[in-house]
C-alpha positions in Angstrom: 66.7 101.8 174.9 69.2 101.6 177.7 68.8 99.3 180.7 68.5 100.6 184.3 71.8 100.3 186.2 69.9 99.2 189.3 67.2 96.7 188.1 68.2 96.1 184.4 64.7 97.1 183.2 64.5 99.3 180.2 64.6 103.0 181.0 61.9 105.3 179.4 64.4 108.1 178.8 68.1 108.8 178.9 68.4 108.3 182.7 71.0 105.8 184.0 68.3 104.5 186.5 64.6 104.0 185.8 61.8 106.0 187.3 60.9 103.2 189.6 64.4 103.0 191.1 64.4 106.8 191.4 61.2 106.6 193.5 62.8 103.9 195.6 65.8 106.2 196.3 63.4 109.0 197.3 61.7 106.5 199.7 65.1 105.6 201.1 65.9 109.3 201.7 62.6 109.8 203.5 63.3 106.7 205.7 66.7 108.1 206.6 65.1 111.3 207.7 62.5 109.5 209.8 64.8 106.9 211.3 68.0 108.9 212.0 67.0 110.2 215.4 65.6 106.9 216.6 68.7 105.0 215.5 71.0 107.5 217.3 68.8 107.2 220.4 69.0 103.4 220.3 72.7 103.5 219.8 73.0 105.8 222.9 70.5 103.6 224.7 68.1 106.4 225.4 65.1 105.1 223.3 62.7 104.0 226.1 59.2 105.0 227.1 57.4 104.5 230.3 58.3 102.7 233.5 61.4 100.5 233.1 61.2 98.1 236.0 58.5 95.8 237.2 58.1 98.1 240.2 57.8 101.3 238.1 61.2 102.7 238.9 62.6 105.4 236.6 64.4 104.3 233.5 68.2 104.2 233.6 70.7 104.6 230.8 72.1 101.6 228.9 75.8 101.4 228.0 76.7 103.4 224.9 76.7 101.1 221.8 80.1 102.2 220.3 79.8 99.9 217.3 76.4 101.4 216.4 77.6 105.0 216.9 80.6 104.3 214.6 78.3 103.0 211.9 76.1 106.1 212.3 79.2 108.3 211.8 80.0 106.4 208.6 76.4 106.7 207.4 76.7 110.5 207.9 79.8 110.6 205.7 78.1 108.5 203.0 75.1 110.8 202.8 77.3 113.9 203.1 79.2 112.7 200.0 76.1 112.7 197.9 74.9 116.0 199.3 78.3 117.5 198.2 77.8 116.0 194.7 74.4 117.7 194.4 75.8 121.0 195.7 78.8 120.8 193.4 76.4 120.5 190.4 74.8 123.8 191.4 71.6 122.3 192.5 69.7 124.2 195.2 69.4 122.0 198.3 65.7 122.1 199.1 62.7 122.0 196.8 60.2 124.9 197.1 56.6 123.6 197.7 57.6 120.3 199.2 56.5 119.7 202.8 59.5 117.5 203.6 61.6 118.8 206.5 64.3 121.2 205.5 62.9 121.2 201.9 59.7 123.0 202.9 59.4 126.4 201.2 57.7 128.0 204.3 60.6 128.9 206.6 58.2 129.6 209.5 55.9 126.6 209.0 54.8 124.4 211.8 55.1 121.0 210.1 56.4 118.5 212.6 59.3 117.3 210.5 60.3 120.8 209.6 60.3 122.0 213.2 62.5 119.0 214.2 65.0 119.7 211.4 65.2 123.4 212.1 65.9 122.8 215.8 69.4 123.5 217.1 69.7 119.9 218.3 68.3 118.3 215.1 69.9 115.1 214.2 72.7 116.0 211.7 72.1 112.9 209.6 68.4 113.7 209.2 69.3 117.2 208.1 71.7 115.9 205.6 69.3 113.4 204.1 66.5 116.0 204.0 68.7 118.2 201.8 68.5 115.5 199.1 64.7 115.6 199.1 63.5 116.2 195.6 66.8 115.5 193.9 66.6 111.8 193.3 64.9 112.4 190.0 68.0 114.4 188.9 70.4 111.9 190.5 69.1 109.0 188.5 70.3 110.8 185.3 73.9 111.0 186.6 76.6 108.4 185.8 77.0 107.7 189.5 73.3 107.0 190.1 73.9 103.3 190.9 76.5 104.1 193.6 74.4 106.9 195.1 71.1 104.8 195.2 72.8 101.8 196.6 74.4 103.9 199.3 71.2 105.6 200.3 69.3 102.2 200.4 72.1 100.8 202.5 72.0 103.7 205.0 68.2 103.4 205.3 68.6 99.6 206.1 71.4 100.3 208.6 69.4 102.9 210.5 66.4 100.5 210.7 68.6 97.7 212.1 70.2 100.0 214.7 66.8 101.3 215.7 65.3 97.8 216.0 68.2 96.6 218.1 70.0 93.2 218.0 67.8 90.5 216.4 66.4 87.7 218.4 66.8 89.2 221.9 64.1 91.4 223.4 64.4 93.9 226.2 62.6 92.9 229.4 63.0 96.1 231.3 65.2 96.6 234.3 65.7 93.8 236.7 63.8 95.4 239.7 65.3 92.9 242.1 66.9 93.7 245.5 70.7 93.9 245.9 72.3 92.8 249.1 72.5 96.4 250.2 68.7 96.8 249.8 68.9 99.0 246.7 66.9 98.2 243.6 68.8 96.5 240.8 68.5 98.6 237.6 70.4 96.3 235.2 68.6 95.8 231.9 67.5 92.3 231.1 67.2 90.7 227.7 66.2 87.3 226.6 66.0 85.3 223.4 62.7 84.1 221.9 63.0 80.6 223.5 64.2 81.6 226.9 61.9 80.8 229.8 63.9 82.3 232.7 66.7 84.9 232.7 69.1 85.5 235.5 70.3 89.0 236.3 74.1 89.2 235.9 74.3 91.8 238.7 72.2 90.6 241.5 71.4 87.0 240.5 67.6 87.4 240.6 65.6 85.0 238.4 62.9 86.6 236.2 60.2 84.6 234.4 60.4 85.8 230.8 56.7 85.3 229.9 55.5 86.9 233.0 57.7 90.0 232.5 56.7 90.3 228.9 53.1 90.2 229.9 53.8 93.0 232.4 55.5 95.1 229.8 52.7 94.5 227.3 50.1 95.7 229.8 52.2 98.8 230.6 52.7 99.6 227.0 48.9 99.5 226.3 48.6 102.6 228.5 50.9 104.7 226.3 50.0 106.7 223.2 51.7 106.5 219.8 51.2 107.9 216.3 49.5 105.6 213.7 52.9 105.1 211.9 54.6 104.0 215.1 51.8 101.5 215.9 52.0 100.2 212.3 55.7 99.7 212.5 55.5 97.9 215.8 52.3 95.8 215.4 51.5 95.7 211.7 48.2 97.5 212.1 47.9 99.8 209.0 48.1 103.4 209.9 45.3 104.1 207.4 43.0 101.8 209.3 43.8 103.6 212.5 42.9 107.0 210.9 39.7 105.6 209.5 38.7 104.3 213.0 39.4 107.7 214.4 37.4 109.5 211.7 34.4 107.2 212.4 34.6 107.8 216.1 35.6 104.2 217.0 38.8 105.4 218.7 39.8 108.8 220.1 43.1 110.6 219.9 44.5 111.5 223.3 47.1 114.1 222.4 49.6 115.3 219.8 53.2 114.8 219.0 54.7 117.4 216.7 51.2 118.2 215.4 50.4 114.5 214.7 47.6 112.8 216.8 48.5 110.0 219.0 46.2 107.1 220.2 46.3 104.9 223.2 47.9 101.6 222.1 45.5 99.4 224.1 42.5 101.1 222.5 43.9 100.5 219.0 44.8 96.9 219.7 41.3 96.2 221.1 39.7 97.8 218.0 41.9 95.8 215.7 41.1 92.6 217.5 37.3 93.3 217.3 37.5 94.0 213.6 39.4 90.8 213.1 36.7 88.9 214.9 34.0 90.5 212.9 35.9 89.8 209.7 36.3 86.2 210.5 32.6 85.9 211.3 31.7 87.5 208.0 34.0 85.1 206.1 32.5 82.1 208.0 29.0 83.2 207.1 30.0 83.7 203.5 31.5 80.2 203.4 28.3 78.7 204.9 26.1 80.5 202.3 28.4 79.3 199.5 28.2 75.7 200.8 24.4 76.0 201.1 24.1 77.3 197.5 26.4 74.5 196.3 24.2 71.9 198.0 21.0 73.3 196.6 22.6 73.3 193.1 23.7 69.7 193.5 20.2 68.6 194.7 18.4 70.5 191.8 20.9 69.1 189.3 20.0 65.5 190.3 16.3 65.9 191.0 15.1 64.7 187.6 17.3 61.7 187.4 16.9 58.2 189.0 19.3 55.4 189.1 18.3 52.2 187.2 20.6 49.4 188.4 22.3 47.7 185.5 21.8 50.5 183.1 22.6 54.1 182.7 20.5 56.8 184.4 17.3 57.6 182.6 14.9 60.6 183.0 11.9 60.1 185.3 8.4 60.0 183.9 7.3 63.5 182.9 10.9 64.7 182.5 12.0 66.1 179.2 13.8 63.6 177.1 
């Protein structure tokens, strides 16, 4: 039995990569499709929702991240190379019956991902990656499976890094201070995790980092997001959000590409309330366990008395 070229575990068939690594590659393809547009928007400094300044002024555009756009172009070439390999083997690009973007069999469907990928302005990297949907099982049986799977996983990680932005420094919104000419300063501010105050490089205004982050957090609570977006940003499982909605504990406030969106503040409050109830249940369970343990210890020693100078002996009437 051959070993997987990716993880070295035995393969169950003649494939160069095992089934598990094939599924991991399929996940990487899906992540590329999902993250491509967000990464490109982040590189172009357009990924922003809601008011950008403390005073609620309209959002401005950040300088273009040329390094990130260059990496995106290289990612497109990498994915395109494997799409060309699949096409050269005579494989049809797109799997009938799969509801995955460009691979959906219904050409006039209304699935959100399909609509996005059919749009004239669809992200080209997402369209390329979607063409690989359903082919990773075949790709794992090719001699070049390791190179292809490593490339796809690397592209997925790259897109996530670009979409998340530089590590350690968080965006604080636009300055919002007043320039000498009386206009509002719209320079974007960022600060590291340990910074207490940040000075605007354009107008010199000092901004309290904790206060500004509190303002942004309160503003963000008013906006609505999909369960997956909330899970990615706050770690609250998307499945829990859907369960709360099904049970009427939270209400959806609209749709984005056919997917319901929920007000962030409502979801955070529900998650906090559930965490409190869960902690209370755990505390009660611990108290009950301690009580039962105490009762057991008392019952275990009820029929024994201590006789100084000798070993414990049963009390009168106790079984010998």
